[in-house]
N, C-alpha and C positions, 0 to 999 in steps of 0.2 A: 804548404812548404814547396817550393820548386826544387824538384829534386832531377836535374836530367841524368840521362844515362851516357856512359863512356862517349858511345857513338855521337848521341846529341852534342856534347862538350866539343868533339872535334869537329863536327859540322859547324858548329857556331864559329870556332876561330878560321878555319878554311874559308867559310862564306864571307865573314869580317875581311878577311884579308881579300878574298877577290873582290871585294865590293870597294875595297879601299884602293886598291890596284887600279880598278875601273873609274875611281872618281865617281862613284855612286852614293846616294845618301846611306847615312848608318842611324840606327836605333841609338839612344844614349848610351847603353850598355856596349854596342859594338865600337862605339867614339871611344869609350874608355878600355874597350881591348884593343883598339887599332893603335893606342897612343905606346902600349906594352908591346904590341907587335914590332913597331917601328924600334924600338930597344932593342929587341933582339933579330938582327937581319938574318942570325945564324940557322933560326927558324923558317924563314922564309922559303925556302924549296920545298920544306916537308910539308906547308901550309898551303903549298901551291898546287897539291896533287892530292884532292880529296880521297879518290880511291885506296891510296897507297897510306894516307893518314888514317882511314878506318881500317886497315888491315893490319898497321902496324903494331908491333909488341915491343915494349921498353923494360929490360929489366937491368937490374944494378949487374947482373955479370956481364951482360953485353957493355957496361959503361957507356950506352947512351942516355943522356937527358929526354925526359919525355917533356916536349915542348908544351903539350895541352896541360900537363899537371903545372908547370912551371908558371904559365900563364894564368892560369886559374887560380893560384897561389898568388898573384898580384893582384888581381881583381878582389880576393877575398882578403886581402890585407888592406887595399882600397876601401873597401866597403868597411870591415871594422872601423880603420881609423874615420869614417864620412859619421857613422853611428857613435862612436867612441865605446866598442863593446869589446873586447871588454873594457870598462872603464878604466881609464888611464892610458891606454894603446895608444890615442892620436898623440898625445904629448910626449910618450915615451917614442914614437916614431918619429916625431917632429925633432926632439933632441936628438935622435940617432943620424937622423939625416943632416942635421946643422954640423956634426961631431963629424961626421963623413964628408959633408959638404956634396952629398947626392943623395937624392932621393931613392933613386936606383939601387945604390950599393945598400942602402938602409934596408929596401924592401929584401934583398936579397940574403941579408944577416936576420931579419925577421922570420923570414921564410924558413932558416935553420931552426929556429925556436918554434915556430908554429910545427916543422915537421916532425920536431921530439916530442913536443906535446902529444901529438895525434899518434906516432909511435908507442910511447908510453901508454896512453889510455887503451890501445889495441893490446898491446903484450899483458896489460894488467887487468883487461876488462873492465875498468873503471870508467866514468865518465872523462871527457876532457878537463884538465886541471887548467881554467882560466887564467887563475891567480898566478900559479907557477909559471906561465907562459908569460905574461906580463911583466913577471919578476926578471925572466931569463932575458926579456927586452929590455928592460928598464939598467941590468947590469952592462949589457953592452953598451948602452947611451951614456953611461957614466963611468965606463973604461978608457 
């Protein structure tokens, strides 16, 4: 299993942004990431400075969104939908996107569900509950 470090993830997104800006070819994963980077111009300055990105600390108390976590979650949701894991997430995401008339807005709602699942798992010491996550996304998609 591929388990990049925090610094690897930051380098990946900064390199992807730099390659996109320079018009250089991208790997398939970089192309997916570039699409989400384009959707978040508010992160471009942070992605443009690799040294600052590697040194940055993001805390809830600072009130700053971690752009690397946010973009990683977009890629996670994209991957989950592509392989339909947990089973049913693709349909739930598609329904949510149709209801919100925006895949981007739907991703942000799914991120909340994904974050809740991870937080609950970490807090309880139990494995992530994919079924509860899926049901949370379905509830959003049907209201």
